[in-house]
C-alpha positions as CSV (number, residue, x, y, z in Angstrom):
1,Y,135.6,-20.5,-81.6
2,H,136.9,-18.2,-79.0
3,D,134.6,-15.1,-78.8
4,P,135.9,-12.6,-81.4
5,L,134.4,-9.7,-79.4
6,I,137.3,-10.0,-76.9
7,T,139.2,-8.1,-79.5
8,I,137.3,-4.9,-78.5
9,E,138.3,-5.4,-74.8
10,V,141.9,-6.0,-75.8
11,C,141.9,-2.8,-77.8
12,R,140.2,-0.9,-75.0
13,Q,142.9,-1.8,-72.5
14,A,145.6,-1.0,-74.9
15,C,144.0,2.4,-75.3
16,L,144.3,2.9,-71.6
17,V,147.9,1.7,-71.3
18,I,149.6,3.3,-74.3
19,P,148.4,6.9,-73.8
20,Q,149.5,6.8,-70.2
21,R,153.0,5.7,-71.3
22,Y,153.5,7.9,-74.4
23,Y,151.0,10.8,-74.2
24,D,151.2,11.9,-70.6
25,V,147.6,10.8,-69.8
26,G,147.2,10.4,-66.0
27,P,146.1,7.0,-64.5
28,D,143.0,8.7,-62.9
29,W,141.9,10.3,-66.2
30,Q,138.6,9.3,-67.7
31,F,138.7,7.5,-71.1
32,I,135.6,7.8,-73.3
33,S,135.0,6.2,-76.7
34,K,132.1,7.5,-78.7
35,Q,132.7,5.3,-81.8
36,I,133.8,1.7,-82.1
37,D,134.1,-0.3,-85.3
38,F,135.0,-4.0,-85.0
39,T,135.4,-6.4,-87.9
40,V,136.5,-10.1,-88.0
41,V,139.0,-10.5,-90.8
42,N,139.4,-14.3,-90.4
43,L,137.1,-16.2,-88.1
44,N,139.2,-19.3,-88.4
45,A,142.0,-17.4,-86.6
46,F,139.8,-17.6,-83.4
47,T,139.4,-21.4,-83.6
48,D,139.5,-23.0,-80.2
49,T,142.0,-25.9,-80.5
50,E,141.1,-27.0,-76.9
51,I,144.9,-27.6,-76.5
52,A,146.2,-24.2,-75.5
53,P,144.8,-20.6,-75.4
54,P,145.7,-18.6,-78.5
55,E,148.5,-16.0,-78.4
56,G,147.7,-12.8,-80.1
57,I,149.5,-9.5,-80.8
58,L,147.5,-6.2,-81.0
59,R,149.2,-3.5,-83.0
60,A,147.7,0.0,-82.6
61,R,148.3,3.1,-84.6
62,F,147.3,6.4,-83.1
63,S,146.6,9.5,-85.3
64,N,144.6,12.7,-85.4
65,K,145.9,13.8,-82.0
66,R,144.0,16.7,-80.5
67,E,145.1,18.9,-77.7
68,R,143.5,21.6,-75.5
69,H,145.9,24.0,-73.9
70,G,148.7,21.6,-74.6
71,V,147.0,18.7,-73.0
72,L,145.8,15.6,-75.0
73,C,142.0,15.6,-75.3
74,G,141.4,13.2,-78.2
75,I,143.0,10.7,-80.5
76,T,142.0,8.2,-83.2
77,V,143.1,4.5,-83.0
78,D,143.3,1.9,-85.7
79,S,144.3,-1.6,-84.4
80,E,144.8,-5.1,-85.7
81,L,144.8,-8.3,-83.8
82,T,146.9,-11.1,-85.2
83,I,146.8,-14.7,-83.9
84,D,149.7,-17.0,-84.7
85,G,150.7,-14.5,-87.4
86,V,147.3,-14.5,-89.0
87,S,145.2,-11.3,-89.2
88,A,142.1,-12.1,-87.0
89,G,140.3,-8.8,-86.5
90,T,140.4,-5.0,-86.5
91,V,139.1,-2.4,-84.1
92,C,139.0,1.3,-84.9
93,G,137.6,4.2,-82.9
94,D,137.8,7.7,-81.7
95,L,138.9,8.4,-78.1
96,M,138.5,11.3,-75.7
97,F,140.5,11.9,-72.5
98,F,139.5,14.0,-69.5
99,P,141.4,14.8,-66.3
100,K,139.4,13.8,-63.3
101,G,138.2,17.3,-62.4
102,T,137.2,18.1,-66.0
103,Y,135.3,14.9,-66.3
104,Q,133.4,15.5,-63.1
105,R,132.3,18.9,-64.2
106,L,131.2,17.5,-67.6
107,R,129.1,14.8,-65.9
108,S,127.5,17.3,-63.5
109,H,126.5,19.5,-66.3
110,Q,125.1,16.7,-68.4
111,R,123.1,15.2,-65.6
112,K,121.5,18.5,-64.8
113,S,119.9,18.4,-68.3
114,K,118.3,15.0,-67.6
115,P,115.1,14.2,-65.7
116,L,116.9,12.6,-62.8
117,D,115.4,12.4,-59.3
118,G,118.4,10.9,-57.5
119,T,116.9,7.4,-57.1
120,Q,117.9,4.3,-58.9
121,P,115.8,1.3,-60.1
122,Q,115.4,-1.1,-57.2
123,N,114.5,-4.2,-59.2
124,V,116.9,-5.8,-61.7
125,P,114.8,-7.0,-64.7
126,H,114.3,-10.7,-65.0
127,P,116.8,-12.1,-67.6
128,V,115.6,-13.9,-70.7
129,D,116.3,-17.7,-70.9
130,P,120.1,-17.9,-71.3
131,A,119.6,-20.3,-74.2
132,R,117.9,-17.5,-76.2
133,V,121.2,-15.6,-76.3
134,G,123.7,-18.5,-76.4
135,R,124.5,-18.4,-72.7
136,V,124.4,-21.0,-69.9
137,F,124.1,-18.9,-66.7
138,D,121.5,-16.3,-65.8
139,S,124.3,-14.1,-64.4
140,N,125.7,-13.7,-67.9
141,V,122.5,-12.6,-69.5
142,T,122.3,-8.8,-70.1
143,I,118.8,-8.4,-71.5
144,G,115.2,-9.0,-70.3
145,D,112.0,-8.8,-72.2
146,S,110.5,-5.4,-72.5
147,E,106.8,-4.5,-71.9
148,I,106.8,-2.9,-75.4
149,A,105.6,-5.6,-77.9
150,A,107.4,-6.2,-81.2
151,S,106.3,-3.7,-83.8
152,A,104.7,-4.4,-87.1
153,V,108.0,-3.5,-88.9
154,G,109.8,-6.3,-86.9
155,E,111.4,-4.2,-84.2
156,H,112.0,-6.1,-80.9
157,R,112.6,-4.4,-77.6
158,Y,114.6,-5.6,-74.6
159,V,115.4,-4.1,-71.2
160,A,119.1,-3.8,-70.3
161,I,120.1,-5.6,-67.2
162,V,122.5,-3.6,-65.1
163,D,123.9,-5.7,-62.3
164,R,126.4,-3.6,-60.6
165,K,127.7,-6.6,-58.7
166,H,128.8,-8.3,-61.9
167,P,132.5,-9.0,-61.5
168,C,133.3,-8.4,-65.2
169,F,131.4,-5.3,-66.2
170,F,131.8,-3.6,-62.8
171,D,135.3,-4.5,-61.6
172,H,135.9,-0.8,-60.7
173,P,133.7,2.1,-59.7
174,L,131.7,3.8,-62.4
175,D,129.2,6.6,-62.6
176,H,127.4,5.3,-65.8
177,I,126.6,2.1,-67.6
178,P,130.0,1.1,-69.2
179,G,130.4,0.7,-72.9
180,A,131.4,-3.0,-72.5
181,L,128.0,-3.7,-71.0
182,V,126.2,-1.7,-73.7
183,I,128.0,-3.7,-76.4
184,E,127.0,-7.0,-74.8
185,V,123.4,-5.8,-74.6
186,Y,123.6,-5.1,-78.3
187,R,125.1,-8.5,-79.0
188,Q,122.5,-10.4,-77.0
189,A,119.6,-8.3,-78.4
190,A,120.9,-9.1,-81.9
191,I,121.1,-12.8,-81.2
192,A,117.6,-13.0,-79.6
193,T,116.1,-11.1,-82.5
194,A,117.9,-12.9,-85.3
195,T,117.1,-16.3,-83.9
196,A,113.4,-15.7,-83.2
197,G,112.6,-17.7,-86.3
198,G,114.3,-20.8,-85.1
199,A,118.1,-20.5,-85.7
200,A,120.4,-21.8,-82.9
201,P,121.5,-18.9,-80.6
202,A,124.6,-20.8,-79.5
203,A,125.8,-21.0,-83.1
204,A,125.8,-17.2,-83.5
205,V,129.1,-15.4,-83.8
206,A,129.4,-11.6,-83.9
207,T,131.7,-10.9,-86.9
208,R,131.1,-7.2,-87.2
209,C,130.0,-4.5,-84.7
210,E,129.7,-0.8,-85.3
211,V,128.8,1.2,-82.3
212,Q,127.9,4.9,-81.8
213,L,127.7,6.1,-78.2
214,S,126.1,9.6,-78.3
215,D,125.4,10.0,-74.6
216,F,126.1,8.4,-71.2
217,A,123.7,5.7,-70.2
218,E,122.7,6.5,-66.6
219,F,122.1,4.2,-63.7
220,D,119.1,6.2,-62.6
221,A,116.6,5.0,-65.1
222,P,115.9,1.9,-67.2
223,A,117.6,1.6,-70.6
224,E,116.0,-0.3,-73.4
225,C,117.5,-1.8,-76.6
226,S,115.6,-2.0,-79.9
227,A,116.7,-4.5,-82.6
228,T,115.5,-5.0,-86.1
229,V,116.8,-7.6,-88.7
230,I,117.6,-5.6,-91.8
231,D,119.1,-8.3,-94.0
232,Q,119.0,-12.1,-93.7
233,P,120.4,-13.7,-96.9
234,D,120.8,-17.4,-97.5
235,D,124.4,-17.6,-96.5
236,G,123.7,-17.7,-92.8
237,R,124.9,-14.1,-92.2
238,V,122.4,-11.7,-90.5
239,Q,122.5,-7.9,-90.2
240,I,120.8,-6.3,-87.3
241,A,120.2,-2.6,-86.6
242,L,120.0,-1.7,-82.9
243,A,119.5,1.4,-80.8
244,L,119.8,2.2,-77.1
245,H,117.0,4.3,-75.5
246,Q,116.7,6.1,-72.1
247,F,114.4,8.9,-71.0
248,D,112.4,8.4,-74.2
249,T,115.5,9.4,-76.2
250,Q,117.9,7.4,-78.4
251,I,121.3,7.6,-76.8
252,G,123.2,5.2,-79.0
253,S,123.1,2.9,-82.0
254,A,124.8,-0.1,-83.4
255,H,125.0,-2.4,-86.4
256,V,125.8,-6.0,-85.7
257,E,126.6,-8.8,-88.1
258,L,126.1,-12.4,-87.0
259,D,127.5,-15.5,-88.7
260,F,125.9,-18.8,-87.8
261,V,128.5,-21.6,-87.6
262,P,127.6,-25.2,-88.1
263,A,126.7,-26.9,-84.8
264,A,129.7,-29.3,-85.0
265,E,132.0,-26.3,-85.0
266,S,130.3,-24.5,-82.2
267,R,131.8,-25.1,-78.8
């Protein structure tokens, strides 16, 4: 299968383009999403035929428009991706928009409330073996093992790898760890935790991802992800609860659902 999580990125880019065209959002405005809910409707729609790339259409409906002094500051999106006329997946979320100056004042105020000393971690954590998270190259691994051991209740910990030279996650300047990287940390932490008992990581497909982003993840300090399997029935579908931690505080959470496809179908 093609990676269904690409649907979130397609929706993210649509949520940048459409408001600029129809809601007078400036190209230099900051877009923030605090909630993202993604669901695969039909996994077979993402099948890789190895003949041609799939052609999809994303339809987005915007509602719950909020304004401040006549300027858009928030909106809700419900979107659906169809591939070859078949409903493949949905992405819903709530968005906030900030003019450049407003965003800079917000970030300055928030950073003052955190124990920041102006320095950034010098060493990038060593990535886990790519095979543990269904990857081939070290450069595509976003988690490393934490010094915190697995707990008695089954919680596993991982350090987020923030490589600011990565061409995908950092293709433009940012002042915080981007949501796309946070989601990939959640996905890989879910796979590493769910497959600790022997399942094949390469066979894991994320079919649901609910993310809450309650605060900015800063570059100035390590961020860690906790993951706990909360349901593992016999049908090959696993539910994992996750959280992101920084400065000894939980700054985000997620619920990821993984399906394990037969090896012959996994490419």
